[in-house]
PQR file with spaces between the fields and no chain letter, atoms N, CA, C, O and H, PARSE charges and radii, in Angstrom:
ATOM       1  N    MET     1      25.872   14.621    7.220 -0.4000 1.5000
ATOM       2  CA   MET     1      25.308   14.195    5.961 -0.0000 2.0000
ATOM       3  C    MET     1      24.490   15.362    5.392  0.5500 1.7000
ATOM       4  O    MET     1      23.685   15.966    6.101 -0.5500 1.4000
ATOM       5  N    THR     2      24.695   15.662    4.151 -0.4000 1.5000
ATOM       6  CA   THR     2      23.991   16.784    3.539 -0.0000 2.0000
ATOM       7  C    THR     2      22.569   16.379    3.163  0.5500 1.7000
ATOM       8  O    THR     2      22.229   15.196    3.120 -0.5500 1.4000
ATOM       9  H    THR     2      25.349   15.171    3.574  0.4000 1.0000
ATOM      10  N    ILE     3      21.757   17.387    2.894 -0.4000 1.5000
ATOM      11  CA   ILE     3      20.367   17.134    2.523 -0.0000 2.0000
ATOM      12  C    ILE     3      20.301   16.380    1.196  0.5500 1.7000
ATOM      13  O    ILE     3      19.453   15.508    1.012 -0.5500 1.4000
ATOM      14  H    ILE     3      22.033   18.347    2.929  0.4000 1.0000
ATOM      15  N    ARG     4      21.199   16.721    0.274 -0.4000 1.5000
ATOM      16  CA   ARG     4      21.208   16.046   -1.028 -0.0000 2.0000
ATOM      17  C    ARG     4      21.526   14.557   -0.865  0.5500 1.7000
ATOM      18  O    ARG     4      20.904   13.715   -1.512 -0.5500 1.4000
ATOM      19  H    ARG     4      21.889   17.430    0.423  0.4000 1.0000
ATOM      20  N    THR     5      22.483   14.234   -0.012 -0.4000 1.5000
ATOM      21  CA   THR     5      22.842   12.837    0.220 -0.0000 2.0000
ATOM      22  C    THR     5      21.678   12.083    0.853  0.5500 1.7000
ATOM      23  O    THR     5      21.375   10.953    0.470 -0.5500 1.4000
ATOM      24  H    THR     5      22.989   14.918    0.514  0.4000 1.0000
ATOM      25  N    ARG     6      21.030   12.722    1.827 -0.4000 1.5000
ATOM      26  CA   ARG     6      19.891   12.080    2.470 -0.0000 2.0000
ATOM      27  C    ARG     6      18.744   11.875    1.489  0.5500 1.7000
ATOM      28  O    ARG     6      18.050   10.860    1.545 -0.5500 1.4000
ATOM      29  H    ARG     6      21.276   13.640    2.138  0.4000 1.0000
ATOM      30  N    LEU     7      18.544   12.833    0.594 -0.4000 1.5000
ATOM      31  CA   LEU     7      17.484   12.702   -0.398 -0.0000 2.0000
ATOM      32  C    LEU     7      17.774   11.552   -1.363  0.5500 1.7000
ATOM      33  O    LEU     7      16.869   10.794   -1.713 -0.5500 1.4000
ATOM      34  H    LEU     7      19.108   13.657    0.549  0.4000 1.0000
ATOM      35  N    ILE     8      19.010   11.423   -1.787 -0.4000 1.5000
ATOM      36  CA   ILE     8      19.395   10.322   -2.679 -0.0000 2.0000
ATOM      37  C    ILE     8      19.226    8.985   -1.970  0.5500 1.7000
ATOM      38  O    ILE     8      18.736    8.025   -2.565 -0.5500 1.4000
ATOM      39  H    ILE     8      19.744   12.039   -1.503  0.4000 1.0000
ATOM      40  N    LEU     9      19.627    8.916   -0.704 -0.4000 1.5000
ATOM      41  CA   LEU     9      19.445    7.679    0.064 -0.0000 2.0000
ATOM      42  C    LEU     9      17.971    7.341    0.248  0.5500 1.7000
ATOM      43  O    LEU     9      17.591    6.172    0.180 -0.5500 1.4000
ATOM      44  H    LEU     9      20.025    9.696   -0.221  0.4000 1.0000
ATOM      45  N    ALA    10      17.143    8.345    0.478 -0.4000 1.5000
ATOM      46  CA   ALA    10      15.710    8.119    0.653 -0.0000 2.0000
ATOM      47  C    ALA    10      15.079    7.594   -0.630  0.5500 1.7000
ATOM      48  O    ALA    10      14.272    6.666   -0.587 -0.5500 1.4000
ATOM      49  H    ALA    10      17.452    9.294    0.533  0.4000 1.0000
ATOM      50  N    VAL    11      15.435    8.172   -1.760 -0.4000 1.5000
ATOM      51  CA   VAL    11      14.892    7.720   -3.048 -0.0000 2.0000
ATOM      52  C    VAL    11      15.361    6.299   -3.345  0.5500 1.7000
ATOM      53  O    VAL    11      14.577    5.470   -3.806 -0.5500 1.4000
ATOM      54  H    VAL    11      16.091    8.926   -1.795  0.4000 1.0000
ATOM      55  N    ALA    12      16.619    6.020   -3.087 -0.4000 1.5000
ATOM      56  CA   ALA    12      17.144    4.670   -3.331 -0.0000 2.0000
ATOM      57  C    ALA    12      16.457    3.645   -2.428  0.5500 1.7000
ATOM      58  O    ALA    12      16.123    2.551   -2.881 -0.5500 1.4000
ATOM      59  H    ALA    12      17.256    6.694   -2.712  0.4000 1.0000
ATOM      60  N    ALA    13      16.247    3.984   -1.173 -0.4000 1.5000
ATOM      61  CA   ALA    13      15.577    3.068   -0.245 -0.0000 2.0000
ATOM      62  C    ALA    13      14.143    2.817   -0.691  0.5500 1.7000
ATOM      63  O    ALA    13      13.672    1.680   -0.657 -0.5500 1.4000
ATOM      64  H    ALA    13      16.519    4.873   -0.805  0.4000 1.0000
ATOM      65  N    TRP    14      13.438    3.881   -1.113 -0.4000 1.5000
ATOM      66  CA   TRP    14      12.060    3.712   -1.563 -0.0000 2.0000
ATOM      67  C    TRP    14      12.003    2.830   -2.808  0.5500 1.7000
ATOM      68  O    TRP    14      11.131    1.969   -2.926 -0.5500 1.4000
ATOM      69  H    TRP    14      13.821    4.805   -1.141  0.4000 1.0000
ATOM      70  N    CYS    15      12.923    3.044   -3.725 -0.4000 1.5000
ATOM      71  CA   CYS    15      12.939    2.238   -4.948 -0.0000 2.0000
ATOM      72  C    CYS    15      13.192    0.761   -4.652  0.5500 1.7000
ATOM      73  O    CYS    15      12.558   -0.116   -5.239 -0.5500 1.4000
ATOM      74  H    CYS    15      13.632    3.743   -3.629  0.4000 1.0000
ATOM      75  N    LEU    16      14.115    0.496   -3.744 -0.4000 1.5000
ATOM      76  CA   LEU    16      14.390   -0.896   -3.376 -0.0000 2.0000
ATOM      77  C    LEU    16      13.177   -1.561   -2.737  0.5500 1.7000
ATOM      78  O    LEU    16      12.846   -2.700   -3.066 -0.5500 1.4000
ATOM      79  H    LEU    16      14.631    1.208   -3.266  0.4000 1.0000
ATOM      80  N    VAL    17      12.520   -0.858   -1.833 -0.4000 1.5000
ATOM      81  CA   VAL    17      11.329   -1.416   -1.186 -0.0000 2.0000
ATOM      82  C    VAL    17      10.211   -1.613   -2.211  0.5500 1.7000
ATOM      83  O    VAL    17       9.527   -2.637   -2.193 -0.5500 1.4000
ATOM      84  H    VAL    17      12.790    0.067   -1.565  0.4000 1.0000
ATOM      85  N    ALA    18      10.025   -0.645   -3.096 -0.4000 1.5000
ATOM      86  CA   ALA    18       8.969   -0.752   -4.104 -0.0000 2.0000
ATOM      87  C    ALA    18       9.198   -1.954   -5.014  0.5500 1.7000
ATOM      88  O    ALA    18       8.262   -2.703   -5.293 -0.5500 1.4000
ATOM      89  H    ALA    18      10.580    0.186   -3.110  0.4000 1.0000
ATOM      90  N    VAL    19      10.416   -2.144   -5.474 -0.4000 1.5000
ATOM      91  CA   VAL    19      10.711   -3.290   -6.344 -0.0000 2.0000
ATOM      92  C    VAL    19      10.557   -4.593   -5.573  0.5500 1.7000
ATOM      93  O    VAL    19      10.040   -5.570   -6.114 -0.5500 1.4000
ATOM      94  H    VAL    19      11.177   -1.536   -5.247  0.4000 1.0000
ATOM      95  N    ALA    20      10.999   -4.623   -4.311 -0.4000 1.5000
ATOM      96  CA   ALA    20      10.903   -5.846   -3.513 -0.0000 2.0000
ATOM      97  C    ALA    20       9.450   -6.225   -3.222  0.5500 1.7000
ATOM      98  O    ALA    20       9.152   -7.406   -3.044 -0.5500 1.4000
ATOM      99  H    ALA    20      11.419   -3.829   -3.872  0.4000 1.0000
ATOM     100  N    LEU    21       8.551   -5.259   -3.170 -0.4000 1.5000
ATOM     101  CA   LEU    21       7.140   -5.561   -2.925 -0.0000 2.0000
ATOM     102  C    LEU    21       6.359   -5.805   -4.210  0.5500 1.7000
ATOM     103  O    LEU    21       5.588   -6.761   -4.302 -0.5500 1.4000
ATOM     104  H    LEU    21       8.793   -4.300   -3.315  0.4000 1.0000
ATOM     105  N    VAL    22       6.557   -4.948   -5.193 -0.4000 1.5000
ATOM     106  CA   VAL    22       5.714   -4.982   -6.388 -0.0000 2.0000
ATOM     107  C    VAL    22       6.099   -6.127   -7.322  0.5500 1.7000
ATOM     108  O    VAL    22       5.218   -6.770   -7.893 -0.5500 1.4000
ATOM     109  H    VAL    22       7.183   -4.172   -5.118  0.4000 1.0000
ATOM     110  N    LEU    23       7.362   -6.387   -7.486 -0.4000 1.5000
ATOM     111  CA   LEU    23       7.786   -7.420   -8.434 -0.0000 2.0000
ATOM     112  C    LEU    23       7.229   -8.805   -8.087  0.5500 1.7000
ATOM     113  O    LEU    23       6.649   -9.451   -8.959 -0.5500 1.4000
ATOM     114  H    LEU    23       8.077   -5.865   -7.022  0.4000 1.0000
ATOM     115  N    PRO    24       7.382   -9.286   -6.845 -0.5600 1.5000
ATOM     116  CA   PRO    24       6.780  -10.600   -6.539  0.2800 2.0000
ATOM     117  C    PRO    24       5.257  -10.591   -6.616  0.5500 1.7000
ATOM     118  O    PRO    24       4.644  -11.575   -7.029 -0.5500 1.4000
ATOM     119  N    LEU    25       4.649   -9.472   -6.217 -0.4000 1.5000
ATOM     120  CA   LEU    25       3.192   -9.384   -6.267 -0.0000 2.0000
ATOM     121  C    LEU    25       2.693   -9.485   -7.705  0.5500 1.7000
ATOM     122  O    LEU    25       1.745  -10.221   -7.983 -0.5500 1.4000
ATOM     123  H    LEU    25       5.147   -8.672   -5.881  0.4000 1.0000
ATOM     124  N    VAL    26       3.311   -8.766   -8.601 -0.4000 1.5000
ATOM     125  CA   VAL    26       2.922   -8.810  -10.012 -0.0000 2.0000
ATOM     126  C    VAL    26       3.171  -10.197  -10.593  0.5500 1.7000
ATOM     127  O    VAL    26       2.354  -10.701  -11.363 -0.5500 1.4000
ATOM     128  H    VAL    26       4.081   -8.168   -8.375  0.4000 1.0000
ATOM     129  N    TRP    27       4.281  -10.812  -10.236 -0.4000 1.5000
ATOM     130  CA   TRP    27       4.591  -12.151  -10.749 -0.0000 2.0000
ATOM     131  C    TRP    27       3.547  -13.159  -10.284  0.5500 1.7000
ATOM     132  O    TRP    27       3.086  -13.988  -11.069 -0.5500 1.4000
ATOM     133  H    TRP    27       4.945  -10.402   -9.610  0.4000 1.0000
ATOM     134  N    LEU    28       3.174  -13.088   -9.004 -0.4000 1.5000
ATOM     135  CA   LEU    28       2.169  -14.016   -8.489 -0.0000 2.0000
ATOM     136  C    LEU    28       0.802  -13.786   -9.132  0.5500 1.7000
ATOM     137  O    LEU    28       0.096  -14.743   -9.450 -0.5500 1.4000
ATOM     138  H    LEU    28       3.548  -12.414   -8.366  0.4000 1.0000
ATOM     139  N    ILE    29       0.429  -12.528   -9.322 -0.4000 1.5000
ATOM     140  CA   ILE    29      -0.854  -12.229   -9.963 -0.0000 2.0000
ATOM     141  C    ILE    29      -0.875  -12.775  -11.390  0.5500 1.7000
ATOM     142  O    ILE    29      -1.900  -13.280  -11.848 -0.5500 1.4000
ATOM     143  H    ILE    29       1.002  -11.751   -9.063  0.4000 1.0000
ATOM     144  N    ASN    30       0.234  -12.677  -12.080 -0.4000 1.5000
ATOM     145  CA   ASN    30       0.298  -13.092  -13.482 -0.0000 2.0000
ATOM     146  C    ASN    30       0.400  -14.605  -13.644  0.5500 1.7000
ATOM     147  O    ASN    30      -0.143  -15.148  -14.606 -0.5500 1.4000
ATOM     148  H    ASN    30       1.067  -12.267  -11.708  0.4000 1.0000
ATOM     149  N    ASN    31       1.083  -15.305  -12.731 -0.4000 1.5000
ATOM     150  CA   ASN    31       1.425  -16.704  -12.974 -0.0000 2.0000
ATOM     151  C    ASN    31       0.660  -17.728  -12.143  0.5500 1.7000
ATOM     152  O    ASN    31       0.845  -18.927  -12.353 -0.5500 1.4000
ATOM     153  H    ASN    31       1.524  -14.864  -11.949  0.4000 1.0000
ATOM     154  N    ARG    32      -0.165  -17.320  -11.234 -0.4000 1.5000
ATOM     155  CA   ARG    32      -0.916  -18.270  -10.410 -0.0000 2.0000
ATOM     156  C    ARG    32      -2.409  -18.125  -10.672  0.5500 1.7000
ATOM     157  O    ARG    32      -2.900  -17.029  -10.943 -0.5500 1.4000
ATOM     158  H    ARG    32      -0.315  -16.346  -11.062  0.4000 1.0000
ATOM     159  N    ASP    33      -3.123  -19.243  -10.589 -0.4000 1.5000
ATOM     160  CA   ASP    33      -4.567  -19.197  -10.773 -0.0000 2.0000
ATOM     161  C    ASP    33      -5.236  -18.383   -9.676  0.5500 1.7000
ATOM     162  O    ASP    33      -6.208  -17.671   -9.932 -0.5500 1.4000
ATOM     163  H    ASP    33      -2.723  -20.133  -10.369  0.4000 1.0000
ATOM     164  N    TRP    34      -4.722  -18.484   -8.465 -0.4000 1.5000
ATOM     165  CA   TRP    34      -5.299  -17.749   -7.341 -0.0000 2.0000
ATOM     166  C    TRP    34      -4.717  -16.348   -7.235  0.5500 1.7000
ATOM     167  O    TRP    34      -5.068  -15.603   -6.319 -0.5500 1.4000
ATOM     168  H    TRP    34      -3.933  -19.061   -8.258  0.4000 1.0000
ATOM     169  N    GLY    35      -3.845  -15.980   -8.146 -0.4000 1.5000
ATOM     170  CA   GLY    35      -3.189  -14.678   -8.104 -0.0000 2.0000
ATOM     171  C    GLY    35      -4.128  -13.507   -8.254  0.5500 1.7000
ATOM     172  O    GLY    35      -3.848  -12.411   -7.767 -0.5500 1.4000
ATOM     173  H    GLY    35      -3.560  -16.585   -8.890  0.4000 1.0000
ATOM     174  N    ILE    36      -5.251  -13.734   -8.933 -0.4000 1.5000
ATOM     175  CA   ILE    36      -6.199  -12.627   -9.109 -0.0000 2.0000
ATOM     176  C    ILE    36      -6.741  -12.173   -7.758  0.5500 1.7000
ATOM     177  O    ILE    36      -7.138  -11.017   -7.613 -0.5500 1.4000
ATOM     178  H    ILE    36      -5.479  -14.623   -9.329  0.4000 1.0000
ATOM     179  N    GLY    37      -6.765  -13.047   -6.785 -0.4000 1.5000
ATOM     180  CA   GLY    37      -7.190  -12.666   -5.436 -0.0000 2.0000
ATOM     181  C    GLY    37      -6.235  -11.678   -4.791  0.5500 1.7000
ATOM     182  O    GLY    37      -6.625  -10.912   -3.909 -0.5500 1.4000
ATOM     183  H    GLY    37      -6.443  -13.987   -6.902  0.4000 1.0000
ATOM     184  N    LEU    38      -4.995  -11.696   -5.228 -0.4000 1.5000
ATOM     185  CA   LEU    38      -4.007  -10.760   -4.697 -0.0000 2.0000
ATOM     186  C    LEU    38      -4.259   -9.327   -5.163  0.5500 1.7000
ATOM     187  O    LEU    38      -3.693   -8.380   -4.617 -0.5500 1.4000
ATOM     188  H    LEU    38      -4.679  -12.319   -5.945  0.4000 1.0000
ATOM     189  N    MET    39      -5.102   -9.179   -6.165 -0.4000 1.5000
ATOM     190  CA   MET    39      -5.450   -7.825   -6.617 -0.0000 2.0000
ATOM     191  C    MET    39      -6.081   -7.024   -5.491  0.5500 1.7000
ATOM     192  O    MET    39      -6.037   -5.794   -5.504 -0.5500 1.4000
ATOM     193  H    MET    39      -5.561   -9.948   -6.608  0.4000 1.0000
ATOM     194  N    LEU    40      -6.664   -7.706   -4.523 -0.4000 1.5000
ATOM     195  CA   LEU    40      -7.255   -7.016   -3.379 -0.0000 2.0000
ATOM     196  C    LEU    40      -6.189   -6.373   -2.496  0.5500 1.7000
ATOM     197  O    LEU    40      -6.489   -5.444   -1.745 -0.5500 1.4000
ATOM     198  H    LEU    40      -6.700   -8.705   -4.513  0.4000 1.0000
ATOM     199  N    LEU    41      -4.951   -6.853   -2.576 -0.4000 1.5000
ATOM     200  CA   LEU    41      -3.856   -6.289   -1.786 -0.0000 2.0000
ATOM     201  C    LEU    41      -3.205   -5.070   -2.436  0.5500 1.7000
ATOM     202  O    LEU    41      -2.543   -4.282   -1.760 -0.5500 1.4000
ATOM     203  H    LEU    41      -4.707   -7.607   -3.186  0.4000 1.0000
ATOM     204  N    VAL    42      -3.388   -4.919   -3.724 -0.4000 1.5000
ATOM     205  CA   VAL    42      -2.681   -3.872   -4.464 -0.0000 2.0000
ATOM     206  C    VAL    42      -2.944   -2.467   -3.911  0.5500 1.7000
ATOM     207  O    VAL    42      -1.987   -1.707   -3.762 -0.5500 1.4000
ATOM     208  H    VAL    42      -3.925   -5.560   -4.273  0.4000 1.0000
ATOM     209  N    PRO    43      -4.185   -2.080   -3.601 -0.5600 1.5000
ATOM     210  CA   PRO    43      -4.380   -0.728   -3.058  0.2800 2.0000
ATOM     211  C    PRO    43      -3.645   -0.511   -1.735  0.5500 1.7000
ATOM     212  O    PRO    43      -3.151    0.587   -1.477 -0.5500 1.4000
ATOM     213  N    PHE    44      -3.568   -1.539   -0.902 -0.4000 1.5000
ATOM     214  CA   PHE    44      -2.869   -1.412    0.370 -0.0000 2.0000
ATOM     215  C    PHE    44      -1.361   -1.292    0.172  0.5500 1.7000
ATOM     216  O    PHE    44      -0.693   -0.558    0.901 -0.5500 1.4000
ATOM     217  H    PHE    44      -3.969   -2.431   -1.111  0.4000 1.0000
ATOM     218  N    VAL    45      -0.831   -2.005   -0.803 -0.4000 1.5000
ATOM     219  CA   VAL    45       0.598   -1.903   -1.108 -0.0000 2.0000
ATOM     220  C    VAL    45       0.920   -0.511   -1.639  0.5500 1.7000
ATOM     221  O    VAL    45       1.919    0.088   -1.240 -0.5500 1.4000
ATOM     222  H    VAL    45      -1.373   -2.602   -1.395  0.4000 1.0000
ATOM     223  N    VAL    46       0.094    0.001   -2.523 -0.4000 1.5000
ATOM     224  CA   VAL    46       0.312    1.343   -3.076 -0.0000 2.0000
ATOM     225  C    VAL    46       0.220    2.387   -1.969  0.5500 1.7000
ATOM     226  O    VAL    46       1.048    3.296   -1.905 -0.5500 1.4000
ATOM     227  H    VAL    46      -0.718   -0.486   -2.847  0.4000 1.0000
ATOM     228  N    TYR    47      -0.780    2.266   -1.095 -0.4000 1.5000
ATOM     229  CA   TYR    47      -0.922    3.212    0.018 -0.0000 2.0000
ATOM     230  C    TYR    47       0.294    3.147    0.942  0.5500 1.7000
ATOM     231  O    TYR    47       0.789    4.180    1.394 -0.5500 1.4000
ATOM     232  H    TYR    47      -1.452    1.527   -1.146  0.4000 1.0000
ATOM     233  N    GLY    48       0.772    1.940    1.221 -0.4000 1.5000
ATOM     234  CA   GLY    48       1.954    1.784    2.061 -0.0000 2.0000
ATOM     235  C    GLY    48       3.185    2.418    1.437  0.5500 1.7000
ATOM     236  O    GLY    48       3.989    3.037    2.135 -0.5500 1.4000
ATOM     237  H    GLY    48       0.370    1.101    0.854  0.4000 1.0000
ATOM     238  N    LEU    49       3.337    2.268    0.131 -0.4000 1.5000
ATOM     239  CA   LEU    49       4.470    2.880   -0.550 -0.0000 2.0000
ATOM     240  C    LEU    49       4.368    4.406   -0.541  0.5500 1.7000
ATOM     241  O    LEU    49       5.383    5.095   -0.442 -0.5500 1.4000
ATOM     242  H    LEU    49       2.684    1.765   -0.435  0.4000 1.0000
ATOM     243  N    MET    50       3.157    4.929   -0.643 -0.4000 1.5000
ATOM     244  CA   MET    50       2.989    6.381   -0.564 -0.0000 2.0000
ATOM     245  C    MET    50       3.339    6.892    0.827  0.5500 1.7000
ATOM     246  O    MET    50       3.999    7.922    0.959 -0.5500 1.4000
ATOM     247  H    MET    50       2.333    4.369   -0.723  0.4000 1.0000
ATOM     248  N    ARG    51       2.906    6.188    1.856 -0.4000 1.5000
ATOM     249  CA   ARG    51       3.226    6.586    3.235 -0.0000 2.0000
ATOM     250  C    ARG    51       4.735    6.503    3.483  0.5500 1.7000
ATOM     251  O    ARG    51       5.319    7.387    4.109 -0.5500 1.4000
ATOM     252  H    ARG    51       2.369    5.351    1.748  0.4000 1.0000
ATOM     253  N    LEU    52       5.355    5.432    2.986 -0.4000 1.5000
ATOM     254  CA   LEU    52       6.800    5.292    3.139 -0.0000 2.0000
ATOM     255  C    LEU    52       7.529    6.433    2.454  0.5500 1.7000
ATOM     256  O    LEU    52       8.514    6.944    2.986 -0.5500 1.4000
ATOM     257  H    LEU    52       4.880    4.714    2.477  0.4000 1.0000
ATOM     258  N    GLY    53       7.063    6.838    1.283 -0.4000 1.5000
ATOM     259  CA   GLY    53       7.667    7.960    0.572 -0.0000 2.0000
ATOM     260  C    GLY    53       7.586    9.244    1.368  0.5500 1.7000
ATOM     261  O    GLY    53       8.547   10.012    1.409 -0.5500 1.4000
ATOM     262  H    GLY    53       6.263    6.423    0.850  0.4000 1.0000
ATOM     263  N    ARG    54       6.439    9.490    2.008 -0.4000 1.5000
ATOM     264  CA   ARG    54       6.302   10.697    2.825 -0.0000 2.0000
ATOM     265  C    ARG    54       7.220   10.668    4.034  0.5500 1.7000
ATOM     266  O    ARG    54       7.827   11.681    4.383 -0.5500 1.4000
ATOM     267  H    ARG    54       5.658    8.866    1.975  0.4000 1.0000
ATOM     268  N    VAL    55       7.324    9.512    4.674 -0.4000 1.5000
ATOM     269  CA   VAL    55       8.209    9.384    5.839 -0.0000 2.0000
ATOM     270  C    VAL    55       9.659    9.603    5.428  0.5500 1.7000
ATOM     271  O    VAL    55      10.400   10.321    6.100 -0.5500 1.4000
ATOM     272  H    VAL    55       6.831    8.689    4.391  0.4000 1.0000
ATOM     273  N    LEU    56      10.062    8.984    4.324 -0.4000 1.5000
ATOM     274  CA   LEU    56      11.444    9.140    3.863 -0.0000 2.0000
ATOM     275  C    LEU    56      11.729   10.574    3.426  0.5500 1.7000
ATOM     276  O    LEU    56      12.835   11.075    3.631 -0.5500 1.4000
ATOM     277  H    LEU    56       9.460    8.400    3.778  0.4000 1.0000
ATOM     278  N    GLU    57      10.751   11.231    2.834 -0.4000 1.5000
ATOM     279  CA   GLU    57      10.949   12.629    2.454 -0.0000 2.0000
ATOM     280  C    GLU    57      11.125   13.502    3.701  0.5500 1.7000
ATOM     281  O    GLU    57      11.979   14.389    3.726 -0.5500 1.4000
ATOM     282  H    GLU    57       9.853   10.825    2.669  0.4000 1.0000
ATOM     283  N    GLY    58      10.324   13.251    4.720 -0.4000 1.5000
ATOM     284  CA   GLY    58      10.479   13.987    5.971 -0.0000 2.0000
ATOM     285  C    GLY    58      11.850   13.767    6.594  0.5500 1.7000
ATOM     286  O    GLY    58      12.457   14.694    7.130 -0.5500 1.4000
ATOM     287  H    GLY    58       9.631   12.531    4.699  0.4000 1.0000
ATOM     288  N    TRP    59      12.328   12.538    6.519 -0.4000 1.5000
ATOM     289  CA   TRP    59      13.664   12.237    7.043 -0.0000 2.0000
ATOM     290  C    TRP    59      14.739   12.948    6.226  0.5500 1.7000
ATOM     291  O    TRP    59      15.698   13.483    6.783 -0.5500 1.4000
ATOM     292  H    TRP    59      11.835   11.784    6.083  0.4000 1.0000
ATOM     293  N    ALA    60      14.576   12.952    4.906 -0.4000 1.5000
ATOM     294  CA   ALA    60      15.597   13.543    4.042 -0.0000 2.0000
ATOM     295  C    ALA    60      15.644   15.058    4.167  0.5500 1.7000
ATOM     296  O    ALA    60      16.715   15.650    4.037 -0.5500 1.4000
ATOM     297  H    ALA    60      13.796   12.518    4.454  0.4000 1.0000
ATOM     298  N    ARG    61      14.519   15.691    4.413 -0.4000 1.5000
ATOM     299  CA   ARG    61      14.466   17.143    4.466 -0.0000 2.0000
ATOM     300  C    ARG    61      14.542   17.697    5.884  0.5500 1.7000
ATOM     301  O    ARG    61      14.428   18.907    6.075 -0.5500 1.4000
ATOM     302  H    ARG    61      13.648   15.210    4.518  0.4000 1.0000
ATOM     303  N    ALA    62      14.731   16.845    6.870 -0.4000 1.5000
ATOM     304  CA   ALA    62      14.808   17.306    8.261 -0.0000 2.0000
ATOM     305  C    ALA    62      16.042   18.177    8.447  0.5500 1.7000
ATOM     306  O    ALA    62      17.119   17.881    7.930 -0.5500 1.4000
ATOM     307  H    ALA    62      14.824   15.862    6.715  0.4000 1.0000
ATOM     308  N    THR    63      15.863   19.239    9.185 -0.4000 1.5000
ATOM     309  CA   THR    63      16.998   20.116    9.448 -0.0000 2.0000
ATOM     310  C    THR    63      17.803   19.538   10.605  0.5500 1.7000
ATOM     311  O    THR    63      17.226   19.075   11.589 -0.5500 1.4000
ATOM     312  H    THR    63      14.988   19.480    9.605  0.4000 1.0000
ATOM     313  N    PRO    64      19.105   19.560   10.501 -0.5600 1.5000
ATOM     314  CA   PRO    64      19.932   19.012   11.576  0.2800 2.0000
ATOM     315  C    PRO    64      19.845   19.902   12.819  0.5500 1.7000
ATOM     316  O    PRO    64      19.646   21.111   12.701 -0.5500 1.4000
ATOM     317  N    PRO    65      19.991   19.317   13.995 -0.5600 1.5000
ATOM     318  CA   PRO    65      19.965   20.140   15.204  0.2800 2.0000
ATOM     319  C    PRO    65      21.167   21.073   15.240  0.5500 1.7000
ATOM     320  O    PRO    65      22.215   20.760   14.676 -0.5500 1.4000
ATOM     321  N    PRO    66      21.018   22.222   15.902 -0.5600 1.5000
ATOM     322  CA   PRO    66      22.144   23.160   15.947  0.2800 2.0000
ATOM     323  C    PRO    66      23.300   22.559   16.733  0.5500 1.7000
ATOM     324  O    PRO    66      23.114   21.803   17.687 -0.5500 1.4000
ATOM     325  N    SER    67      24.496   22.923   16.296 -0.4000 1.5000
ATOM     326  CA   SER    67      25.677   22.382   16.968 -0.0000 2.0000
ATOM     327  C    SER    67      25.885   23.093   18.304  0.5500 1.7000
ATOM     328  O    SER    67      25.650   24.297   18.404 -0.5500 1.4000
ATOM     329  H    SER    67      24.648   23.537   15.521  0.4000 1.0000
ATOM     330  N    PRO    68      26.322   22.367   19.325 -0.5600 1.5000
ATOM     331  CA   PRO    68      26.520   22.990   20.635  0.2800 2.0000
ATOM     332  C    PRO    68      27.713   23.956   20.661  0.5500 1.7000
ATOM     333  O    PRO    68      27.812   24.785   21.565 -0.5500 1.4000
ATOM     334  N    GLN    69      28.609   23.856   19.690 -0.4000 1.5000
ATOM     335  CA   GLN    69      29.784   24.721   19.658 -0.0000 2.0000
ATOM     336  C    GLN    69      29.408   26.160   19.307  0.5500 1.7000
ATOM     337  O    GLN    69      30.068   27.101   19.748 -0.5500 1.4000
ATOM     338  H    GLN    69      28.529   23.182   18.956  0.4000 1.0000
ATOM     339  N    GLY    70      28.346   26.330   18.512 -0.4000 1.5000
ATOM     340  CA   GLY    70      27.968   27.654   18.056 -0.0000 2.0000
ATOM     341  C    GLY    70      27.053   28.388   19.034  0.5500 1.7000
ATOM     342  O    GLY    70      26.788   29.575   18.845 -0.5500 1.4000
ATOM     343  H    GLY    70      27.810   25.565   18.154  0.4000 1.0000
ATOM     344  N    SER    71      26.570   27.721   20.062 -0.4000 1.5000
ATOM     345  CA   SER    71      25.638   28.373   20.974 -0.0000 2.0000
ATOM     346  C    SER    71      26.383   29.206   22.020  0.5500 1.7000
ATOM     347  O    SER    71      27.481   28.851   22.450 -0.5500 1.4000
ATOM     348  H    SER    71      26.785   26.756   20.216  0.4000 1.0000
ATOM     349  N    ARG    72      25.761   30.325   22.420 -0.4000 1.5000
ATOM     350  CA   ARG    72      26.337   31.183   23.445 -0.0000 2.0000
ATOM     351  C    ARG    72      25.415   31.171   24.661  0.5500 1.7000
ATOM     352  O    ARG    72      24.294   31.677   24.614 -0.5500 1.4000
ATOM     353  H    ARG    72      24.869   30.613   22.071  0.4000 1.0000
ATOM     354  N    GLU    73      25.895   30.598   25.723 -0.4000 1.5000
ATOM     355  CA   GLU    73      25.079   30.524   26.929 -0.0000 2.0000
ATOM     356  C    GLU    73      25.722   31.262   28.054  0.5500 1.7000
ATOM     357  O    GLU    73      25.174   31.308   29.155 -0.5500 1.4000
ATOM     358  H    GLU    73      26.805   30.187   25.761  0.4000 1.0000
């Protein structure tokens, strides 16, 4: 898998997770009387998404291990 493919997969995965977390949270905050209490969770969700982005970026930019065929022992 090339680095470009891994980067595209990482961005797509992050976007899916972000939409799956943020969309219900925003809907609950907007439509429920007790939703304003969920505002306390928002910084933790944002921090989690930032950490996930860093992990996925590290995965996407990781260099593949050298192939055993090219080594001379």
